[in-house]
N, C-alpha and C positions, 0 to 999 in steps of 0.2 A: 523604691524610696517612698517615704510618706511625709507627713507634716502638712496638714491641711488647715485652712482657716475659714471661718464663717463670720460675716459681718452683719451686725444688727443695728438698724437705724432707729433711734428713738426720737419722736417728735414731741416736744414739750410746748404746750400753749400757755401764754400769760394773759390773764384777764385783768383789764384795767377798770376800776370803779370810779365813778364821778358822783359827787354829792349834788343832788337836785332838790328843788322845792316841791315839785309835783311827785306824787307817789309812783313807784316803779311797778309796772304790771308785766309779768312774763307772758310771752306769746305761747299759747298752748300748742303742744305738738299735735299733729294730725293723727288721731287715733281711730280713723274711720275703718269700717270693716273691710274696705277695699284695699287698704294699704298693705303691700306685701310684707310678710314676716317670715323669718327663718323658723323651721320646724326641726329641731334637733332629733326628736324621737323618730320621725319618719326617715331622717337621714341615717340614723344608726341602724334602722331596719333595712334600708337599702344596702348599706355596707355589709350587714350580716348576711343578706341574701347573696351578695357577691362573694363573700368569704365561703359560703356554703357551696356556691357554684364552682369555685376554685378547688375546694376539697373533693368534690364529686367529679371534677373534670368535665363539667357540663357547660360548654361554650354557648349553647342556645339559651340556657337559663340566664347566663351573664348578659348576653345581647338583649334579652327582654327587659333588662333594667334600664336601658337607654330610653330617651324620649322617642316617642313613636315616629316623629318626623325627622329623626337624625340618624340615618343609616351609618354615617361615619362613626358616630359614638358607639353604635351597636357593634360595628366591626372591631373597634378599639377594645371594647370590653371582652369580646370573644377572643381577641388576640391575647389578652391577659391570661385567660384560662389555658389557652393552648401553649403559651410560653411556660407557664408554671408546670404543665404536664410534661413538656418536652425536656425542660431543665431538670425536672425531678424534685420539685419543691415539696417540703413538708412543714407543718407547723405554721401555716399562713394564718395570721389574724389581722382583722381590720377593726379598729376601735375608734369611734368618733370622739374627738377631743373638744373642739370648739369651732365656731364659725370664724372665717377669715375675711373680714370686710363685710359690706352690706349686700343687700339683694337688689338686683337691677329690675328695670321695668318688665323684662321678659321672664322674671322669676329665676334668673340665674344667680348663683352665689357659690362661695367656696368654703371648704371646711378643712381643718387640720385633722389628720387621721393618723393614729399610731399604728404602724405596720410592723409585723414580725414575719420572718421567713428564714428558711434554711435549706441548703442544697443537700438532700438526703445522701448519705454515704460519703460525703466530702467535707462538709462543715462540722467542726467539733461542737458548735453551739449556734444558736439563732442570731441573726442580725436584727436590729431594731432601728426604725427611723420614723420621724414625723413627716408625712407626705401630704401635700395639698391636693385635694380632689375638687373637681368642678361638678356642681350639681345644678339641677333645675327643677323648680316646682312645676308640676304638670297636672291639669285638671283630669279627673276621672269621673265615671258615672256615680261613684260613691263619695265623691268629694275631691281629694287631691292626693298626689303621691310625690315623693322626691325621686327624680330620675338621676342617674349618674351619666356624666358626659365625658370625663377625662380624669386621668391621674397624673401626678407629677407636674402639675401646672404651677407656674410661679417659681419663687426661689426655693432654696433648700436642696437637700439630697434625696433623690428618689431612685429606687432600684431599677435597673435596666428592664427587667421583665414586666414592670408596670408601665413603662413609657414608650416602648417601641414594639413593632412587629419583628420578631427575632427569627433568625436561622440558627438552628441548634444541632450540635453533635454531642452526644453523651455516650461514653464508653466506661468500662471499669476503671480506666486510668485518668480520664479527663472529661471535662465539660467545657465546651466552647460555645458561647452565645454571641451572635453578631447581628447588629442592626444594619444589615446590608443585604447583598444578593447571595444566592447560593454559591456563586463563584468566590465571593469574599470568604464565605464559610470554609470552602475547600482550602483556600490559601492559608487562613489562620490555623485551621486544624492541622495542616501539614507542619507548620512551624511549631505548634504545641507538641505534636507527636514526636518530632525530632528532638525537642528540648529535653524530654524526659530521660532518654538514655544518656544525654550529655551530662546531666546532673548525677545520675546514678553511677557513672564511671568513676567519679571522684567520691561520691557518697553512696556506696552500695547498699546501705541499710535504709535508704530513703524510698519507701514504697507507697507513700501517700499519693493521692490523686491531685490533679491540678484543675482549678477553675479559672477560666479566662473570659473576660467580658470586653466586647468591642463596640463602643457607642458609635453613632453615625458620623461624628466629626469631633474636632478638638473642642468646639464650644459645648457639644453634648457631653464630652468627658468632664469639662469643668462643672457642668450642671450635675452630673452623676456624683461628683466629689464635693458638691456644695461649695465650690471655689468661685472667685471672681472670674469673669470671662477673660481669657488670655493667660491665666496663671500657668496652664500646662501646654501652651501653644507650641513650645519648642522641646517638649519632653515626649519621647516616643512611647513610653509606658510607665506605669506606676503600680507598685504592689502595696496593698493596704486592705483594711477590712471594709466591706461594702457599706457599713454604717459609720465608719470613722472612729470607732472605739478600738483601743489597742489594749487587749487583755489576753491572757493565755487561752481563754476559751472562745475568743472571737474568730469568725471565719477570716481567711486571708485569700484574697483573689488578686489576679493580675487584671488591670484595666488598661486598655490600649488606646493611644491616640492615632486613629487611622490616617489623619492628614500627615503626620510626621512619618509613620511607618511606610506610607505609600512613596515617600521620597527615597527610601533605602533600597539598595540592591538586595538580592536574596541572602547573601552572606551576612550583610549588616543587619537585616531584619532577624535572621536566625540568632545572631549574637545577642540582640536585644531580648528576644523571647527566652533564650536560654538563661541570660542574666536574671530576668525577672522570675523565671522558674526556680532558680536557686533561692531567691528571696522568699518566694511563697512556700517552698518545701522545707525551708529551715526556719520559718517563723521570724524572718528578719525584722518585721515591725516591732517585735518585743525584745530584740537582741540588745544586750548591754555592752557589746563589743564597741570599740572605737568606730566611728562612722566610716573612716577610710578603710578599715578592715572589712566591714560589712559590704561596702561597694567594691573594694578591690578584690575580695574573695569571689563575689558573684562574677566579676569580669574574668578572674583567673579561670574559673570553671568553664565559662562560656567560650573563652578564647583558647583553652588548653590544646585543642586538636585542630584549630583553624590554621591553615597554611598561609600565613602572612608574615612578612618581615617585622621585626620589633620596631624598626624606624617608621613603618607605616602605621602600626597599631598605636604607637605613642607619638604620632606626628604633632599633635597640638601641644603636648607637654614639652616636647623638644623645642618647638618654636618659642615657647615661653622662656625656656632656658637661654636660648640664643639672644632673646630680646632683653630679658631682665636678670639673667644670671641664675645660679643654682638656688633653689629655695632653702631656707634654713631649717624648716621642720616639715614633718609629714602633714598632708592636707587635713585641715580641721573642719568642723561642722559648717562654718560660715562659707567655706570654699566649695562645699559639696551640697549645699541646699538649692532648692528650686529657685531659679532666677539669679544665681550667683554668677558673676563675671568669670569667664574662662572655665565654665563648668566642665566642658569636655576634657580640657587639659588636666583638671584636678582628678577626674575619674581615671585618666590614663596614668597619672602619677601614683594614684592609689594601687592600681594594678601592678605597676612596677615594684611597689613596696611589698606586695604579697609575693612576687617573684623573688625578691631579695630574701624572704624568709625561706623559700624552698631551696635556694642556692646555699644558704647558710646551714640548712639541715636537709629537709626533703618535703615532699608533698604531704606525707603523713603528718609531719609536724605542723604544717600550715592548717590542715583540717582540725587537728587537735587544738591548736591555738584559737581557731574560729569558734569551735564548740565550747571550749572552756570559758572564753571571755564573753561569749553570748549568754552563757549561764550565770555570769556575774563574777568570775574570777578576775582579780586585778590584772591588767594587761602586762605590766612590767614583770610581775612574778611568773605569769604564764609563759611569756616569751623566753625567760631564762630556763624554765622547766622543760619546755618542749623543743626549743631551738638552740639553747645554750648561748644566747647572745643578749646583750642589753639593748635598751631603747637607743642610746647614743650609737651603739655598734650597728644596729639596723639602719639608723638614719644615715650613718656614714656609708654603708654599703649601697643604700638607695641613691644617695647623691653621686657616688662614683659611677653607678650605672647610668644615671641621667647624663652625666658629663661625657661618658664614653659614647653613648648613643647619639648625643647631640653632635659630637665631633664626627662620628661615622656618617650621619645624615648630611653634614655640610651645610652651607648657607641655604636659606629658604628661597 
């Protein structure tokens, strides 16, 4: 699922003028030579040196760009180079845009930096984002230099490889990067490795690789997505482009909420990962299919070979039926968006709707319906062509299934 927001706060000052008899004299600003000032040229040079270090895989050269008395910053910069090398990045550029705020008494300041990057062999095109870097003016024998202390500080969206020390597994079929322990990497890599054949059993021609990013926490996921803290607190994973742009050439990655995934048993975690793999490998963020079909199809593939009763898989949807009666229409975008009430029930209802398509026709018809409508074919026409039923006919079959399963499950 995608659908991300970014908030910009504008502060407007109002100046009040008062007529006076005595002449107004402005207080001159302090222009002394000792007043700290930002040096964009030196900052751009430092960023160019970091870009060069990344391109050459030279962690020592990156570490040397940190202040001499800040070993943590040196380690952070070395981590950036090591992350880029292990992930297999190409096309990394760092371009100074502007200062972000003033300079403090210790010479520290921030700069907005335009960053591009691409996972070689996996991403169809580069991602691009404006990232905040922390810098510091540092005296040298020849005058002064701008040292780098951190990347991805402050608000906005920053790529995981710039902000954390990562554990990485890269193969021909997958790239898994985790801001955690080696044990965390093994766990997530196992889920990703198992998700690929789940997708390909239903979509055998899908041979693209999968990129999965696991930030350190739910709050870190919000930061990586440029969202307000708490936005994705109850979402286990999201599939989107790493820079938020939704175009045919944009990279599509799975980003995981480890706080939510840690609550799930292995089967539930595998269903989530397989669901998101369907999204990523079929370019779901650019799909023009109805949202219930996009989400229901991903669940259909993920749950297809899971040995669980229908009443268990659809438990939340059936509870809603018992409490509020049968829904009149298939789930809409408002019911399937992040933060929607009864979101789990809506996902289960969407899954049952895709099942109704397979029972009216077969799995091949469902796959063709998903592909045709994702490419822009009108849903009602595609449904008649591939499954031989109308939208009212599908809705009736879906409502009958909800009613049957609710009766089978009995009182909650």
